[in-house]
C-alpha positions in Angstrom: -10.0 37.5 21.3 -8.0 35.7 24.2 -6.1 37.9 26.6 -2.3 38.0 26.9 -0.7 36.0 29.7 2.5 36.4 31.5 4.8 34.7 33.8 5.1 36.8 36.9 7.8 37.2 39.7 6.4 38.0 43.0 8.4 40.4 45.3 7.6 41.5 48.8 9.5 44.8 49.6 11.9 43.7 47.0 12.5 40.2 48.2 11.3 37.3 45.9 8.5 35.2 47.4 7.4 33.4 44.4 8.2 33.0 40.6 6.7 31.4 37.4 3.3 32.6 38.4 1.0 32.7 35.3 -1.7 35.5 35.2 -3.6 37.1 32.5 -2.6 40.8 32.0 -5.1 43.4 33.1 -5.4 47.1 32.4 -5.5 49.3 35.7 -7.6 52.6 35.7 -4.5 54.4 35.0 -3.8 52.8 31.7 -0.9 50.6 32.8 -0.5 46.7 32.9 -1.3 45.0 36.0 -1.9 41.2 37.4 -4.0 39.7 39.9 -2.4 38.2 42.9 -3.9 37.2 46.5 -7.3 39.3 45.9 -5.6 42.3 44.6 -4.2 43.7 41.3 -0.4 45.1 41.5 1.1 47.2 38.7 3.3 44.9 36.2 6.8 46.3 36.0 9.7 45.9 33.6 10.9 42.4 33.9 7.6 40.9 34.6 7.6 41.4 38.2 5.1 42.9 40.8 6.0 44.0 44.5 3.4 43.2 47.2 4.7 46.2 49.2 3.6 48.7 46.6 0.3 50.1 45.6 -2.7 47.9 44.3 -6.1 48.0 42.9 -9.2 46.0 43.6 -10.2 43.4 41.1 -13.5 45.2 40.3 -11.4 48.2 39.2 -9.4 46.3 37.0 -11.9 44.3 34.6 -10.4 45.0 31.2 -8.0 42.5 29.9 -4.9 43.1 27.3 -5.4 41.3 24.2 -2.7 38.8 23.0 -0.4 40.3 20.7 -0.7 44.1 22.0 2.3 45.8 23.4 2.5 45.6 27.3 2.2 49.1 28.8 4.4 48.4 31.8 4.1 50.6 34.8 6.8 53.0 35.7 9.2 51.9 38.4 8.8 55.0 40.5 6.0 57.3 40.0 5.2 60.7 41.2 1.8 61.0 43.0 -1.0 62.9 40.8 -1.9 66.2 42.2 -5.5 66.5 43.5 -7.9 67.5 40.9 -9.3 70.9 41.6 -12.3 70.3 39.0 -13.3 68.9 35.7 -14.3 70.6 32.5 -16.4 67.9 31.1 -19.7 67.3 30.1 -21.7 65.0 32.4 -24.9 63.5 33.5 -26.1 61.5 36.4 -28.4 58.5 35.6 -30.6 56.6 38.5 -32.1 53.7 37.7 -33.1 50.3 39.6 -29.3 49.3 39.6 -28.2 52.4 41.0 -26.5 55.7 40.0 -24.5 56.1 37.2 -22.2 59.1 36.2 -21.9 59.3 32.6 -19.4 61.8 30.8 -17.1 63.0 27.8 -13.6 63.0 28.4 -10.2 61.7 27.2 -9.2 58.5 28.9 -6.6 60.0 31.1 -9.0 62.7 32.3 -11.7 59.9 32.8 -9.1 57.9 35.1 -8.4 61.1 37.0 -12.2 61.9 37.4 -12.9 58.3 38.6 -9.9 58.6 41.2 -11.6 61.9 42.4 -14.9 60.2 42.8 -13.2 57.4 44.9 -11.6 60.0 47.1 -15.0 61.7 47.6 -16.0 58.3 49.1 -18.4 57.7 46.3 -16.9 54.4 45.8 -16.9 53.6 41.9 -17.8 49.9 41.5 -17.1 49.9 37.8 -16.4 52.2 35.0 -15.7 51.5 31.4 -16.6 52.8 27.7 -20.5 53.7 27.4 -22.3 51.8 24.6 -25.8 53.0 25.0 -27.7 56.3 25.2 -28.3 57.7 28.7 -31.8 58.4 29.9 -31.3 62.0 28.8 -31.0 60.7 25.0 -27.4 61.7 24.7 -24.4 59.4 24.1 -21.2 59.6 26.4 -18.0 58.5 26.2 -17.6 56.8 29.7 -19.8 55.6 32.5 -18.9 54.9 36.2 -21.2 53.0 38.4 -21.4 54.2 42.0 -21.8 52.4 45.2 -23.3 55.1 46.8 -27.0 54.0 48.0 -28.3 57.5 48.9 -31.0 59.5 47.0 -30.6 60.8 43.4 -30.3 64.4 44.8 -27.7 63.5 47.5 -25.6 61.5 44.7 -26.1 64.7 42.3 -24.7 67.1 45.1 -21.5 64.9 45.8 -20.7 64.4 42.1 -21.2 67.9 41.3 -18.9 68.8 44.1 -16.1 66.5 42.6 -16.4 67.9 39.0 -17.1 71.5 40.0 -15.8 71.9 43.7 -16.8 75.1 45.7 -14.2 77.2 46.7 -14.3 76.3 50.3 -13.0 73.0 51.5 -15.4 70.2 52.1 -15.5 68.5 55.4 -13.4 65.2 55.6 -15.3 62.1 54.7 -14.8 58.8 56.5 -12.8 56.0 54.8 -14.7 53.0 54.1 -13.3 49.6 55.1 -11.2 48.3 52.3 -11.7 44.8 53.6 -15.7 45.2 53.4 -15.5 46.9 50.0 -13.2 44.2 48.4 -15.5 41.3 49.7 -18.4 43.3 48.1 -16.7 43.5 44.9 -15.7 39.9 44.8 -19.3 39.0 45.5 -20.6 41.2 43.0 -18.3 40.0 40.3 -18.9 36.3 41.0 -22.6 36.8 40.7 -21.9 38.9 37.5 -19.8 36.3 36.0 -22.3 33.3 36.9 -25.2 35.4 35.4 -23.0 35.9 32.0 -22.2 32.1 32.0 -25.7 31.1 32.4 -27.1 33.5 29.7 -24.1 32.2 27.5 -24.9 28.7 27.8 -28.6 29.1 27.3 -27.6 31.1 24.0 -25.2 28.2 23.1 -27.9 25.7 23.6 -30.6 27.6 21.5 -28.0 28.1 18.7 -27.4 24.2 18.6 -31.0 23.6 18.4 -31.4 26.0 15.7 -28.5 24.6 13.9 -30.0 21.0 14.2 -33.4 22.2 12.9 -31.6 23.8 9.6 -29.6 20.8 9.0 -32.9 18.9 9.3 -34.6 21.5 6.8 -31.6 21.2 4.7 -31.5 17.5 4.5 -35.4 17.7 3.5 -34.6 20.2 0.9 -31.9 18.0 -0.9 -34.5 15.1 -0.9 -37.0 17.2 -2.5 -34.4 18.4 -4.9 -33.5 14.8 -6.2 -37.1 14.0 -6.7 -37.5 17.3 -8.7 -34.2 16.2 -10.8 -35.6 12.7 -11.2 -38.9 14.3 -12.7 -37.0 16.6 -15.1 -35.2 13.8 -16.3 -38.3 12.0 -16.9 -39.9 14.8 -18.7 -36.8 15.2 -21.1 -36.8 11.7 -22.0 -40.6 11.8 -22.4 -39.9 14.7 -24.8 -37.3 13.1 -26.6 -39.3 10.1 -27.4 -42.3 12.5 -28.6 -39.8 14.2 -31.1 -38.6 10.6 -32.5 -42.3 9.6 -32.7 -43.0 12.8 -34.6 -40.1 12.6 -37.0 -41.0 8.9 -37.8 -44.6 9.7 -38.5 -43.6 12.8 -40.7 -41.4 10.6 -42.9 -43.8 7.4 -43.0 -47.3 8.6 -42.7 -47.4 12.3 -43.5 -51.1 12.7 -42.0 -52.1 16.0 -40.9 -54.3 14.9 -37.9 -52.0 12.8 -36.3 -49.1 15.4 -36.7 -51.4 18.0 -35.3 -51.9 15.5 -32.3 -48.3 14.9 -31.8 -47.4 18.6 -31.9 -50.1 19.1 -29.0 -48.6 16.5 -27.1 -45.2 17.7 -27.5 -46.2 21.4 -26.7 -47.8 19.8 -23.3 -44.6 18.0 -22.7 -42.6 21.3 -23.2 -45.0 22.9 -21.0 -44.4 19.9 -18.1 -40.5 20.5 -18.8 -40.6 24.3 -18.1 -42.8 23.8 -15.0 -40.3 21.4 -13.7 -37.5 23.7 -14.5 -38.9 26.5 -12.5 -39.8 24.6 -9.4 -36.2 23.1 -9.6 -35.0 26.7 -9.6 -36.9 27.6 -6.7 -35.7 25.0 -4.7 -32.3 25.5 -5.4 -32.9 29.0 -4.2 -34.3 27.6 -1.0 -31.2 25.2 -0.6 -28.8 28.4 -1.0 -30.8 30.3 1.5 -30.9 27.4 4.0 -27.1 26.9 3.5 -26.7 30.6 4.5 -28.8 30.3 7.6 -26.8 27.3 8.6 -23.4 29.2 8.2 -24.6 32.3 10.2 -26.0 29.8 13.0 -22.7 28.0 13.0 -20.8 31.4 13.3 -23.2 32.5 16.2 -22.4 29.2 18.0 -18.5 29.8 17.5 -19.1 33.5 19.2 -20.9 31.9 21.8 -18.2 29.4 22.3 -15.5 31.9 22.7 -17.6 33.9 25.2 -18.3 30.6 27.3 -14.4 30.0 27.2 -13.6 33.5 28.4 -16.1 33.4 31.1 -14.8 29.9 32.2 -11.3 31.4 32.3 -12.4 34.2 34.7 -14.3 31.7 36.9 -11.1 29.6 37.2 -9.3 32.6 38.1 -11.6 33.4 40.9 -11.8 30.1 41.9 -7.8 30.0 42.0 -7.9 33.3 44.2 -10.6 31.6 46.7 -8.4 28.7 46.9 -5.4 31.0 47.8 -7.7 32.6 50.5 -8.8 29.2 51.9 -5.2 28.0 52.1 -4.2 31.2 53.8 -6.9 31.1 56.2 -6.2 27.2 57.1 -2.8 28.1 57.4 -3.5 30.8 60.1 -5.4 28.1 62.3 -3.5 26.6 65.0 -2.6 23.0 64.3 -2.8 20.3 66.9 0.6 18.9 67.5 1.6 15.3 67.1 -0.9 14.5 64.7 1.8 13.6 61.8 3.5 11.1 64.3 0.5 9.7 65.8 -1.4 8.7 62.7 1.1 6.4 61.2 1.7 4.6 64.6 -2.0 4.3 65.4 -3.0 3.1 61.7 -0.3 1.1 60.3 -2.1 0.1 57.1 -3.4 3.4 56.3 -1.9 6.0 53.7 -3.3 9.5 54.2 -3.6 11.3 50.8 -4.4 14.9 49.8 -4.8 17.1 52.8 -6.2 14.3 55.0 -3.7 15.1 57.9 -4.5 18.7 58.2 -8.3 18.1 58.1 -7.9 15.5 60.9 -5.4 18.0 62.8 -8.2 20.7 62.8 -11.0 18.7 64.0 -12.6 19.7 67.1 -14.1 16.4 67.8 -12.2 13.7 66.1 -13.6 10.6 68.1 -16.1 9.6 65.5 -13.5 9.9 62.8 -11.0 7.9 64.6 -13.4 4.9 65.4 -14.3 4.7 61.6 -10.4 4.9 60.6 -10.0 2.1 63.2 -12.3 -0.3 61.8 -10.9 0.4 58.1 -7.4 -0.3 59.5 -8.5 -3.4 61.1 -9.9 -4.7 57.7 -13.5 -4.0 57.9 -15.5 -2.8 54.9 -17.7 0.2 56.1 -19.6 2.7 54.6 -20.6 2.2 50.8 -19.5 2.3 47.2 -18.6 5.6 46.0 -20.9 6.1 42.9 -18.6 6.7 39.8 -15.3 5.9 41.6 -14.5 2.1 41.2 -12.9 0.5 44.2 -13.4 3.6 46.3 -15.7 3.5 49.5 -17.4 6.3 51.3 -18.2 6.8 55.0 -20.7 9.7 55.7 -22.4 11.9 58.7 -19.2 11.6 60.9 -19.0 14.2 63.7 -16.3 17.0 63.4 -17.1 19.4 66.2 -16.6 22.2 63.5 -19.4 24.6 63.9 -21.8 24.4 60.9 -20.4 21.2 59.8 -21.2 18.9 62.7 -22.3 15.9 60.9 -20.5 16.6 57.4 -17.0 14.7 58.0 -16.6 12.2 55.1 -13.8 9.4 54.6 -13.0 8.2 51.2 -10.8 5.0 51.2 -9.5 2.6 48.6 -7.9 -1.0 49.0 -4.4 -0.9 47.2 -2.6 -4.2 47.9 -1.4 -4.2 51.5 -2.3 -0.6 52.1 -5.4 1.5 52.2 -5.5 4.9 50.6 -7.4 7.3 52.9 -8.8 10.8 52.2 -10.4 12.7 55.0 -12.9 15.8 54.0 -15.3 18.1 55.5 -18.1 18.9 53.1 -18.9 22.5 52.4 -21.3 22.2 49.4 -22.1 19.9 46.7 -19.9 21.5 44.1 -16.9 21.6 46.3 -17.5 18.1 47.3 -17.5 16.9 43.8 -14.2 18.7 43.2 -12.6 16.7 46.1 -14.0 13.5 44.6 -12.5 14.3 41.2 -9.1 14.6 42.7 -9.1 11.1 43.9 -9.0 9.9 40.4 -5.3 10.5 40.4 -5.1 7.6 42.8 
């Protein structure tokens, strides 16, 4: 089922900074609605607004979404802080495997949320918590699980978790606070890796289902062809039986000979046997056809389910890409920009029209000499570089020096003749996937 979405007004300490931002509605650990913005999840309040000056959650802590049509549990405008838990009367168990430490326990959702908050305050850093769907290693089923980022031994983890659920009477020593930036980056990396793995598995399952469906359709076509042949055989046997009946009637009326009549009766019995055999084989074939139809329907349903899962994963990947784009835009905005580039480029290159973020890329080059020489040749009417594959009319100039650390020879110029002007896009390649996205944006011109 698709997740519910909302148009959000973004406030910063009560001042509106953006409106009309479309986001899916998440569920925060305390059971209220929230939306992701700028790498964090903020509580969604009445009026579909969030405040960047208020409290927030990490993305990894809010991986559950509100289904379409469900009532939105808006967060309260002003809530009192929860009292610090002094212990929890719950049944629990610590499971340790190759992926880390998992706390499994039985509790209501509100108690579970409080327990997870207490584990966070104890610096156990809950990476993810949700409803448990499998038995633990002790053979018991539990309501909830919480995966810890704690990397110590099982004995250390058991002691820390036990101190949270059943704390001693004396106060525990202060625990150092984890850097939130480091935790957020680790959460983002783990989430992206998990989504990519799920997308890969779902794609493989979809391909396997398509192959299975094609095989079933092939088998069904063969079965229909066989059924057609059997029907023709049955029709032929029935015509033969009818002919024998007519011959028998004529002989009885005309000849009355017992020997010929006995021979015809025997032939008639043989024809009846052949007809019964053909009907039995036809019935078996029909059963096989119905079974093949049922298997094809089941395979189609599985393929539809896989398609829904792939769409959901692509939606999450698109959300992460949007967050990454916001982060890159913020990082680019913080870099000092060389003054005068906007005024210099139109004067230096009268025929060139810079599109997309070409001016910003040139302004942030540490060594623009190689790029400027190529632009001068293009402005003078020389065809430099080579045809851009798959983009009719576009040319590509590669291996231009940028002076940017890690991308010294990754400068790219894409240009296209458009009457008396030349459309130019300047780009620094980061990776193949990111470069393909940039080239796809050029199709709009």
